[in-house]
DRENBASE-917391 format. One record per atom (N, C-alpha, C): residue number from 0; residue in one letter; atom name; x, y, z. Coordinates in steps of 0.02 Angstrom, whole numbers, plus 50000, padded with zeros to 5 digits. Example, Ala and Ser with C-alpha at 12.3 -4.5 7.8 and 13.67 -1.06 7.14 Angstrom:
- k|r|a|c1|c2|c3
- 0|A|N|50660|49716|50390
- 0|A|CA|50615|49775|50390
- 0|A|C|50660|49835|50390
- 1|S|N|50642|49888|50354
- 1|S|CA|50684|49947|50357
- 1|S|C|50645|50002|50394
END
This chain:
- k|r|a|c1|c2|c3
- 0|M|N|45916|40229|60198
- 0|M|CA|45957|40161|60280
- 0|M|C|46013|40155|60270
- 1|L|N|46054|40205|60327
- 1|L|CA|46122|40188|60305
- 1|L|C|46117|40083|60314
- 2|P|N|46153|40059|60279
- 2|P|CA|46179|39997|60309
- 2|P|C|46202|39955|60330
- 3|A|N|46172|39919|60362
- 3|A|CA|46192|39874|60450
- 3|A|C|46279|39897|60462
- 4|A|N|46317|39863|60420
- 4|A|CA|46409|39883|60402
- 4|A|C|46431|39906|60418
- 5|H|N|46392|40002|60414
- 5|H|CA|46416|40046|60446
- 5|H|C|46371|40106|60500
- 6|R|N|46365|40027|60523
- 6|R|CA|46300|40082|60605
- 6|R|C|46364|40050|60643
- 7|M|N|46360|40101|60708
- 7|M|CA|46399|40105|60771
- 7|M|C|46383|40047|60813
- 8|R|N|46372|40012|60850
- 8|R|CA|46333|40005|60883
- 8|R|C|46371|39968|60965
- 9|R|N|46431|39987|60947
- 9|R|CA|46486|39980|61023
- 9|R|C|46473|40014|61051
- 10|A|N|46470|40015|61131
- 10|A|CA|46487|40102|61178
- 10|A|C|46563|40120|61166
- 11|A|N|46616|40056|61165
- 11|A|CA|46685|40076|61167
- 11|A|C|46691|40124|61113
- 12|D|N|46664|40104|61033
- 12|D|CA|46650|40132|60982
- 12|D|C|46630|40208|60964
- 13|F|N|46583|40190|61005
- 13|F|CA|46564|40280|61018
- 13|F|C|46605|40334|61079
- 14|E|N|46635|40298|61117
- 14|E|CA|46671|40335|61156
- 14|E|C|46732|40340|61142
- 15|Q|N|46766|40283|61080
- 15|Q|CA|46819|40330|61057
- 15|Q|C|46843|40370|61005
- 16|A|N|46779|40386|60964
- 16|A|CA|46751|40451|60923
- 16|A|C|46747|40477|60982
- 17|V|N|46731|40488|60993
- 17|V|CA|46700|40572|61077
- 17|V|C|46790|40589|61073
- 18|R|N|46792|40518|61134
- 18|R|CA|46856|40556|61165
- 18|R|C|46934|40557|61136
- 19|R|N|46945|40527|61083
- 19|R|CA|47014|40537|61039
- 19|R|C|47012|40564|61006
- 20|G|N|46947|40562|60962
- 20|G|CA|46945|40598|60887
- 20|G|C|46933|40675|60869
- 21|A|N|46945|40687|60814
- 21|A|CA|46946|40770|60769
- 21|A|C|46902|40803|60802
- 22|R|N|46870|40839|60834
- 22|R|CA|46778|40849|60825
- 22|R|C|46790|40919|60794
- 23|S|N|46723|40908|60748
- 23|S|CA|46728|40961|60728
- 23|S|C|46628|41022|60731
- 24|G|N|46628|41082|60751
- 24|G|CA|46537|41099|60768
- 24|G|C|46523|41161|60737
- 25|R|N|46456|41142|60728
- 25|R|CA|46431|41178|60679
- 25|R|C|46361|41198|60715
- 26|D|N|46352|41260|60703
- 26|D|CA|46281|41282|60692
- 26|D|C|46243|41228|60727
- 27|T|N|46217|41174|60694
- 27|T|CA|46167|41118|60708
- 27|T|C|46164|41032|60730
- 28|L|N|46266|41038|60714
- 28|L|CA|46252|40957|60725
- 28|L|C|46368|40990|60742
- 29|V|N|46354|40907|60791
- 29|V|CA|46447|40906|60817
- 29|V|C|46471|40856|60764
- 30|V|N|46510|40853|60726
- 30|V|CA|46569|40780|60706
- 30|V|C|46600|40756|60751
- 31|H|N|46591|40686|60795
- 31|H|CA|46674|40663|60789
- 31|H|C|46711|40614|60737
- 32|L|N|46762|40627|60734
- 32|L|CA|46788|40568|60692
- 32|L|C|46868|40550|60716
- 33|T|N|46860|40455|60687
- 33|T|CA|46953|40457|60702
- 33|T|C|46948|40381|60645
- 34|T|N|47034|40366|60676
- 34|T|CA|47015|40307|60642
- 34|T|C|47015|40254|60693
- 35|K|N|46986|40187|60668
- 35|K|CA|46963|40146|60700
- 35|K|C|47019|40074|60704
- 36|T|N|47055|40071|60764
- 36|T|CA|47105|40047|60786
- 36|T|C|47096|39957|60766
- 37|D|N|46997|39967|60753
- 37|D|CA|47023|39886|60708
- 37|D|C|46982|39870|60666
- 38|P|N|46983|39899|60606
- 38|P|CA|46953|39912|60518
- 38|P|C|46921|39855|60492
- 39|G|N|46869|39821|60559
- 39|G|CA|46840|39785|60445
- 39|G|C|46840|39774|60382
- 40|P|N|46836|39733|60371
- 40|P|CA|46835|39755|60261
- 40|P|C|46789|39785|60236
- 41|D|N|46726|39796|60299
- 41|D|CA|46645|39841|60294
- 41|D|C|46658|39908|60294
- 42|G|N|46721|39954|60297
- 42|G|CA|46739|40023|60277
- 42|G|C|46724|40070|60346
- 43|P|N|46687|40135|60345
- 43|P|CA|46700|40157|60378
- 43|P|C|46621|40145|60425
- 44|V|N|46610|40163|60493
- 44|V|CA|46552|40155|60518
- 44|V|C|46549|40219|60576
- 45|V|N|46468|40240|60560
- 45|V|CA|46439|40320|60615
- 45|V|C|46418|40268|60674
- 46|G|N|46376|40339|60700
- 46|G|CA|46358|40301|60766
- 46|G|C|46300|40413|60760
- 47|L|N|46262|40355|60787
- 47|L|CA|46207|40473|60773
- 47|L|C|46173|40467|60852
- 48|V|N|46214|40537|60881
- 48|V|CA|46152|40537|60931
- 48|V|C|46136|40621|60945
- 49|V|N|46068|40562|60959
- 49|V|CA|46002|40664|60948
- 49|V|C|45955|40643|61030
- 50|S|N|45966|40692|61076
- 50|S|CA|45948|40686|61137
- 50|S|C|45885|40714|61138
- 51|K|N|45887|40708|61207
- 51|K|CA|45829|40727|61228
- 51|K|C|45793|40775|61201
- 52|A|N|45869|40835|61209
- 52|A|CA|45875|40927|61183
- 52|A|C|45853|40968|61129
- 53|V|N|45850|40904|61075
- 53|V|CA|45836|40904|61034
- 53|V|C|45782|40924|61016
- 54|G|N|45738|40872|61026
- 54|G|CA|45661|40884|61049
- 54|G|C|45610|40826|61095
- 55|T|N|45545|40823|61054
- 55|T|CA|45498|40765|61049
- 55|T|C|45540|40719|61000
- 56|A|N|45511|40657|61009
- 56|A|CA|45529|40593|60983
- 56|A|C|45517|40598|60908
- 57|V|N|45435|40643|60905
- 57|V|CA|45434|40627|60840
- 57|V|C|45491|40662|60809
- 58|R|N|45494|40733|60837
- 58|R|CA|45586|40787|60798
- 58|R|C|45638|40733|60798
- 59|R|N|45636|40725|60841
- 59|R|CA|45703|40645|60878
- 59|R|C|45684|40637|60809
- 60|N|N|45687|40576|60811
- 60|N|CA|45668|40522|60746
- 60|N|C|45685|40575|60653
- 61|L|N|45630|40602|60666
- 61|L|CA|45639|40655|60595
- 61|L|C|45718|40698|60587
- 62|V|N|45735|40695|60650
- 62|V|CA|45837|40725|60646
- 62|V|C|45863|40664|60621
- 63|K|N|45848|40563|60637
- 63|K|CA|45910|40549|60641
- 63|K|C|45889|40528|60583
- 64|R|N|45837|40513|60555
- 64|R|CA|45812|40506|60495
- 64|R|C|45855|40521|60419
- 65|R|N|45865|40607|60434
- 65|R|CA|45906|40650|60403
- 65|R|C|45947|40643|60416
- 66|L|N|45964|40615|60457
- 66|L|CA|46078|40604|60470
- 66|L|C|46082|40561|60427
- 67|R|N|46034|40520|60453
- 67|R|CA|46063|40432|60422
- 67|R|C|46086|40460|60343
- 68|E|N|46028|40496|60282
- 68|E|CA|46017|40497|60242
- 68|E|C|46076|40534|60189
- 69|L|N|46090|40592|60280
- 69|L|CA|46129|40634|60249
- 69|L|C|46244|40603|60249
- 70|V|N|46208|40561|60282
- 70|V|CA|46264|40499|60310
- 70|V|C|46295|40470|60255
- 71|R|N|46229|40458|60238
- 71|R|CA|46256|40395|60186
- 71|R|C|46281|40406|60132
- 72|A|N|46245|40473|60121
- 72|A|CA|46285|40492|60051
- 72|A|C|46331|40494|60026
- 73|R|N|46348|40524|60075
- 73|R|CA|46416|40517|60117
- 73|R|C|46511|40463|60109
- 74|L|N|46456|40408|60140
- 74|L|CA|46479|40354|60133
- 74|L|C|46566|40323|60126
- 75|D|N|46551|40345|60036
- 75|D|CA|46621|40348|60000
- 75|D|C|46674|40408|59994
- 76|S|N|46647|40466|60022
- 76|S|CA|46682|40512|60010
- 76|S|C|46738|40497|60098
- 77|L|N|46714|40432|60130
- 77|L|CA|46776|40434|60221
- 77|L|C|46815|40382|60207
- 78|P|N|46829|40393|60235
- 78|P|CA|46912|40347|60222
- 78|P|C|46902|40271|60240
- 79|A|N|46907|40222|60228
- 79|A|CA|46899|40158|60230
- 79|A|C|46876|40161|60325
- 80|D|N|46961|40179|60375
- 80|D|CA|46934|40154|60416
- 80|D|C|46901|40221|60494
- 81|A|N|46878|40222|60451
- 81|A|CA|46822|40289|60488
- 81|A|C|46809|40278|60503
- 82|G|N|46810|40297|60604
- 82|G|CA|46706|40301|60680
- 82|G|C|46722|40355|60661
- 83|L|N|46642|40374|60681
- 83|L|CA|46616|40459|60640
- 83|L|C|46564|40465|60696
- 84|V|N|46546|40497|60728
- 84|V|CA|46486|40504|60753
- 84|V|C|46451|40556|60753
- 85|V|N|46425|40573|60732
- 85|V|CA|46374|40650|60726
- 85|V|C|46304|40671|60778
- 86|R|N|46339|40710|60787
- 86|R|CA|46287|40720|60892
- 86|R|C|46251|40785|60859
- 87|A|N|46171|40788|60875
- 87|A|CA|46144|40832|60822
- 87|A|C|46115|40890|60888
- 88|L|N|46125|40940|60849
- 88|L|CA|46094|40993|60947
- 88|L|C|46062|41014|60925
- 89|P|N|46009|41050|60982
- 89|P|CA|45901|41090|60983
- 89|P|C|45930|41101|60927
- 90|P|N|45966|41171|60875
- 90|P|CA|45951|41205|60832
- 90|P|C|45936|41145|60755
- 91|A|N|45962|41069|60736
- 91|A|CA|45955|41035|60710
- 91|A|C|45851|41007|60722
- 92|A|N|45838|41051|60768
- 92|A|CA|45760|41022|60742
- 92|A|C|45737|41057|60694
- 93|T|N|45746|41095|60685
- 93|T|CA|45723|41154|60661
- 93|T|C|45735|41197|60597
- 94|A|N|45805|41158|60585
- 94|A|CA|45863|41179|60530
- 94|A|C|45818|41144|60452
- 95|E|N|45824|41141|60409
- 95|E|CA|45819|41125|60349
- 95|E|C|45862|41073|60322
- 96|Y|N|45828|41027|60275
- 96|Y|CA|45872|40957|60270
- 96|Y|C|45951|40999|60213
- 97|V|N|45930|41049|60196
- 97|V|CA|46016|41071|60151
- 97|V|C|46044|41065|60205
- 98|R|N|46006|41139|60252
- 98|R|CA|46065|41154|60298
- 98|R|C|46111|41076|60334
- 99|L|N|46047|41050|60344
- 99|L|CA|46124|40976|60414
- 99|L|C|46174|40985|60307
- 100|G|N|46131|40967|60288
- 100|G|CA|46186|40927|60245
- 100|G|C|46233|40989|60232
- 101|A|N|46248|41038|60223
- 101|A|CA|46304|41091|60274
- 101|A|C|46364|41099|60302
- 102|D|N|46289|41069|60343
- 102|D|CA|46327|41080|60399
- 102|D|C|46385|41041|60420
- 103|L|N|46356|40973|60400
- 103|L|CA|46373|40927|60402
- 103|L|C|46441|40936|60362
- 104|D|N|46439|40923|60275
- 104|D|CA|46484|40952|60265
- 104|D|C|46566|41001|60291
- 105|S|N|46548|41040|60288
- 105|S|CA|46595|41065|60334
- 105|S|C|46650|41051|60394
- 106|A|N|46600|41030|60413
- 106|A|CA|46586|40993|60476
- 106|A|C|46650|40908|60468
- 107|L|N|46612|40891|60421
- 107|L|CA|46683|40823|60400
- 107|L|C|46758|40865|60368
- 108|A|N|46718|40915|60347
- 108|A|CA|46790|40949|60309
- 108|A|C|46828|40954|60373
- 109|S|N|46828|40988|60382
- 109|S|CA|46838|41046|60452
- 109|S|C|46917|40957|60491
- 110|A|N|46843|40937|60502
- 110|A|CA|46875|40883|60569
- 110|A|C|46905|40838|60517
- 111|T|N|46902|40835|60478
- 111|T|CA|46958|40780|60429
- 111|T|C|47016|40814|60402
- 112|R|N|47043|40856|60394
- 112|R|CA|47084|40919|60417
- 112|R|C|47127|40920|60475
- 113|R|N|47068|40914|60528
- 113|R|CA|47117|40913|60607
- 113|R|C|47153|40834|60588
- 114|L|N|47117|40761|60589
- 114|L|CA|47121|40705|60588
- 114|L|C|47202|40691|60548
- 115|T|N|47205|40730|60489
- 115|T|CA|47260|40713|60462
- 115|T|C|47305|40739|60486
- 116|S|N|47293|40803|60518
- 116|S|CA|47361|40862|60529
- 116|S|C|47407|40802|60595
- 117|R|N|47349|40788|60627
- 117|R|CA|47384|40732|60673
- 117|R|C|47393|40680|60686
- 118|T|N|47383|40659|60623
- 118|T|CA|47432|40589|60601
- 118|T|C|47511|40596|60554
- 119|S|N|47467|40653|60539
- 119|S|CA|47554|40663|60495
- 119|S|C|47607|40692|60563
- 120|Q|N|47562|40735|60615
- 120|Q|CA|47629|40763|60637
- 120|Q|C|47671|40705|60670
- 121|A|N|47622|40658|60701
- 121|A|CA|47651|40577|60762
- 121|A|C|47709|40539|60744
END
């Protein structure tokens, strides 16, 4: 379970991450990583987007549970001021847990590189 302090709740936070964040996609998911404008003391916040395109309600909930657990295990590796949105793509419905984890790690690494290169250029 993702701790409540690390859950993204406001639509404005989702919008900021998706529009201004560094994006990186893989076969099963896309991540949007940004730095929060108002970082709280609790650390990074994470939001999940799993649309109906992923599958039935049962399949979507399974994908959400898997992604929540994968992200929870990686919270310590995220910067304290990070805002992260993970959007599941339709292939996530049939992907194995290990594959989701590998895609998440790869996409996070790529988005982190892009975000740091943006901030170093500014």
